[in-house]
C-alpha positions as CSV (number, residue, x, y, z in Angstrom):
1,M,51.1,-55.8,-42.1
2,T,48.9,-54.6,-44.9
3,T,46.0,-56.2,-46.2
4,K,47.7,-57.0,-49.7
5,A,50.8,-58.2,-47.6
6,F,48.6,-60.6,-45.6
7,I,46.7,-62.1,-49.0
8,I,50.4,-62.6,-50.4
9,A,51.6,-64.1,-47.2
10,K,48.6,-66.5,-46.9
11,K,49.0,-67.6,-50.7
12,E,52.7,-68.5,-50.0
13,I,51.8,-70.5,-46.8
14,K,49.3,-72.6,-48.7
15,L,52.0,-73.2,-51.3
16,Y,54.6,-74.5,-48.7
17,L,52.0,-76.7,-47.1
18,Q,51.4,-78.2,-50.7
19,S,55.1,-78.6,-51.4
20,P,57.2,-81.7,-50.6
21,L,60.2,-79.4,-49.4
22,F,58.1,-78.4,-46.4
23,Y,57.8,-81.8,-45.1
24,V,61.3,-83.1,-46.3
25,F,62.6,-79.8,-44.4
26,S,60.5,-80.3,-41.3
27,A,61.2,-84.2,-41.2
28,S,65.0,-83.8,-41.8
29,L,65.6,-81.2,-39.4
30,L,63.5,-82.8,-36.6
31,L,65.0,-86.2,-37.1
32,I,68.7,-84.9,-37.0
33,T,68.1,-82.8,-33.9
34,L,66.1,-85.3,-32.1
35,W,69.0,-87.8,-32.6
36,V,71.4,-85.5,-31.0
37,F,68.9,-84.5,-28.2
38,L,68.5,-88.1,-27.0
39,S,72.0,-89.2,-27.4
40,T,73.5,-86.2,-25.3
41,F,70.6,-86.0,-23.0
42,F,70.7,-89.5,-21.5
43,V,74.7,-89.6,-21.6
44,N,75.1,-86.4,-19.8
45,N,72.1,-86.8,-17.7
46,Q,71.4,-83.0,-17.7
47,S,68.1,-81.2,-18.2
48,T,69.2,-78.9,-20.9
49,M,68.4,-78.6,-24.8
50,D,71.9,-76.7,-25.3
51,P,73.2,-79.4,-27.8
52,L,70.0,-79.2,-29.8
53,W,70.3,-75.3,-29.9
54,N,74.0,-75.3,-30.9
55,L,73.4,-77.7,-33.7
56,L,70.3,-75.7,-34.9
57,V,72.4,-72.6,-35.5
58,F,74.4,-74.6,-38.0
59,L,71.4,-76.4,-39.5
60,F,69.5,-73.2,-40.0
61,S,72.5,-71.6,-42.0
62,L,72.1,-74.8,-44.4
63,F,68.4,-75.3,-44.4
64,I,67.0,-71.8,-44.3
65,P,68.7,-70.8,-47.6
66,A,67.2,-73.8,-49.2
67,I,63.9,-72.9,-48.3
68,S,64.1,-68.9,-49.0
69,M,66.1,-69.5,-52.3
70,S,63.1,-69.8,-54.4
71,T,61.0,-67.2,-52.9
72,I,61.7,-64.8,-55.4
73,A,64.2,-66.4,-57.7
74,E,61.9,-69.2,-58.8
75,E,59.3,-66.7,-59.6
76,K,61.7,-64.8,-61.9
77,K,62.9,-68.1,-63.5
78,S,59.2,-69.0,-64.3
79,G,57.9,-65.7,-65.4
80,S,55.4,-65.4,-62.7
81,W,57.4,-62.5,-61.1
82,E,56.5,-60.4,-64.1
83,V,52.8,-61.1,-63.7
84,L,53.1,-60.1,-59.9
85,L,54.7,-56.9,-60.7
86,T,51.8,-55.9,-62.9
87,L,49.2,-56.6,-60.0
88,P,48.2,-53.4,-57.7
89,V,50.7,-54.3,-55.1
90,S,53.9,-52.5,-53.9
91,E,57.4,-53.8,-53.4
92,V,56.8,-53.5,-49.4
93,D,53.5,-55.7,-49.9
94,I,55.4,-58.2,-51.7
95,V,58.5,-58.3,-49.4
96,V,56.5,-58.2,-46.1
97,G,54.2,-60.9,-47.3
98,K,56.8,-63.1,-48.5
99,F,58.9,-62.8,-45.3
100,F,55.9,-63.6,-43.0
101,S,55.0,-66.6,-44.9
102,L,58.6,-67.8,-44.4
103,F,58.4,-66.8,-40.5
104,S,55.2,-69.1,-40.2
105,F,57.1,-71.6,-41.8
106,I,59.8,-71.4,-39.2
107,L,57.1,-71.2,-36.4
108,I,55.6,-74.4,-37.4
109,V,58.9,-76.0,-37.5
110,M,59.9,-74.7,-34.2
111,S,56.5,-75.9,-32.7
112,L,57.8,-79.5,-33.4
113,Y,60.3,-79.2,-30.7
114,L,57.7,-78.4,-28.0
115,P,57.3,-82.2,-27.2
116,M,60.8,-82.3,-26.5
117,A,60.4,-79.1,-24.0
118,I,57.6,-80.8,-22.3
119,T,59.5,-84.1,-21.7
120,L,62.2,-82.1,-20.2
121,L,60.0,-80.5,-17.8
122,I,58.4,-83.8,-16.9
123,I,61.5,-85.9,-16.2
124,G,64.1,-83.2,-15.3
125,Q,64.2,-79.9,-13.6
126,P,65.3,-77.2,-16.3
127,D,65.1,-73.4,-15.9
128,I,61.9,-72.6,-17.5
129,G,63.1,-68.9,-18.1
130,V,66.2,-70.4,-20.0
131,L,64.1,-72.9,-21.9
132,F,61.7,-70.1,-23.1
133,T,64.6,-67.6,-24.2
134,S,66.2,-70.5,-26.0
135,F,63.1,-70.9,-28.2
136,L,63.1,-67.2,-28.4
137,S,66.6,-66.9,-29.6
138,M,66.3,-69.7,-32.4
139,I,63.1,-67.9,-33.7
140,F,65.0,-64.5,-33.7
141,L,68.1,-66.3,-35.4
142,A,65.8,-68.0,-38.1
143,S,64.1,-64.6,-38.7
144,A,67.3,-62.9,-39.5
145,Y,68.8,-65.8,-41.6
146,L,65.2,-65.6,-43.5
147,S,65.7,-61.9,-44.2
148,C,69.2,-62.5,-45.5
149,G,67.9,-65.4,-47.8
150,L,65.1,-63.3,-49.2
151,F,67.6,-60.5,-50.2
152,A,70.0,-63.2,-51.9
153,S,66.7,-64.5,-53.8
154,S,65.9,-60.8,-55.1
155,L,69.4,-60.6,-56.5
156,S,69.3,-63.5,-59.0
157,S,66.8,-65.3,-61.3
158,Q,68.5,-68.4,-60.3
159,P,67.5,-70.2,-57.1
160,T,70.9,-72.1,-56.9
161,T,72.8,-68.9,-57.2
162,A,70.6,-67.1,-54.2
163,F,71.2,-70.4,-52.2
164,L,75.1,-70.1,-52.6
165,I,75.0,-66.7,-51.8
166,S,73.0,-66.9,-48.4
167,L,74.6,-70.0,-47.5
168,I,78.1,-68.5,-47.7
169,F,77.3,-65.3,-46.1
170,L,75.3,-67.1,-43.3
171,I,78.1,-69.6,-42.6
172,L,80.8,-66.9,-42.5
173,N,78.4,-64.7,-40.0
174,T,78.1,-67.9,-37.8
175,L,81.8,-68.3,-37.8
176,L,82.5,-64.8,-36.4
177,G,80.6,-65.9,-33.3
178,Q,82.8,-68.9,-32.7
179,D,85.7,-69.0,-30.3
180,S,87.7,-71.3,-32.5
181,F,87.5,-68.3,-34.8
182,L,88.0,-65.6,-32.6
183,S,91.0,-67.0,-31.0
184,Y,93.0,-66.1,-33.9
185,L,92.0,-62.4,-33.6
186,P,93.5,-59.7,-31.4
187,N,91.7,-59.4,-28.2
188,F,90.6,-56.0,-28.7
189,F,89.1,-56.8,-32.1
190,Q,87.3,-60.1,-31.0
191,K,84.4,-58.1,-29.2
192,L,83.7,-56.1,-32.3
193,V,83.7,-59.2,-34.6
194,S,81.6,-61.3,-32.2
195,F,79.2,-58.5,-31.9
196,L,78.4,-58.6,-35.6
197,S,77.5,-62.4,-35.5
198,L,73.9,-63.5,-35.3
199,S,74.9,-66.5,-33.6
200,W,76.6,-64.7,-30.9
201,H,73.5,-62.8,-29.9
202,A,71.4,-66.0,-30.1
203,Q,73.6,-67.6,-27.7
204,H,73.3,-64.7,-25.2
205,L,69.4,-65.1,-25.4
206,S,69.7,-69.0,-25.2
207,Q,71.4,-68.5,-21.8
208,G,68.7,-66.7,-20.5
209,L,70.8,-63.2,-20.7
210,V,67.8,-61.2,-22.4
211,S,69.2,-57.8,-23.2
212,L,68.0,-54.9,-25.2
213,S,71.2,-54.8,-27.4
214,D,70.6,-58.3,-28.3
215,L,66.9,-57.8,-29.4
216,T,67.7,-54.5,-31.1
217,F,70.3,-56.2,-33.1
218,F,68.1,-58.9,-34.3
219,L,65.4,-56.5,-35.3
220,S,67.6,-54.0,-36.9
221,W,69.3,-56.6,-39.0
222,I,65.8,-57.8,-40.2
223,A,64.6,-54.4,-40.9
224,I,67.7,-53.4,-42.9
225,F,67.7,-56.7,-45.0
226,L,64.1,-56.4,-45.7
227,T,64.6,-52.6,-46.7
228,V,67.5,-53.6,-49.1
229,T,65.2,-56.4,-50.6
230,I,62.5,-53.7,-51.5
231,L,65.3,-51.4,-52.9
232,S,66.5,-54.3,-55.0
233,I,63.1,-54.9,-56.3
234,R,62.4,-51.4,-56.9
235,L,65.3,-50.6,-58.8
236,K,64.8,-53.8,-61.1
237,R,61.0,-52.9,-61.5
238,A,61.9,-49.2,-62.6
């Protein structure tokens, strides 16, 4: 990350910390998942956070479009985007800076689940390796979702439009990895379709199955969407 991208990321992070949206998002996500975690943990008597991760897959597809929709679209709507483009910064600096500010947002949110993991380690006997890869899978999943949200935000000057674009796309992508959807497809087609789902790869990681293909898929997905976001800005800037 360049110095200019770092400055943009730092500025965006400060704005997030000053915004009520950050605290509403964090509190809502934490309360919903905490309720699910506690209700299933004591009922099933199992040292696992799988119910929490399964819920986060769907919650991220709702919440991440909400926090990423205004990243570029709101600036276009308010007129500050034109000012940003007059500064000596490249499209790469802008996109990378904004992405890492959103990524930092997610890291802060994910850190709120560490007390749950510590509690699980104290009162249960979970597989530490699986617990680690579960956190890793959610971070990769959220990062991939963020890259989609950032791209959607670059397509419109209306945050609501950007939200709907990324929301519909992410929900459809999540469905591609669900058995309830795959069961309607021919057997030979199921593997190909599921491979395109981010949630399918995240599920592999959350089970402790760390593979190069899953990591490559996430990194490639992020790189592709950040690249098309850069191109989108560059075309509209020309």
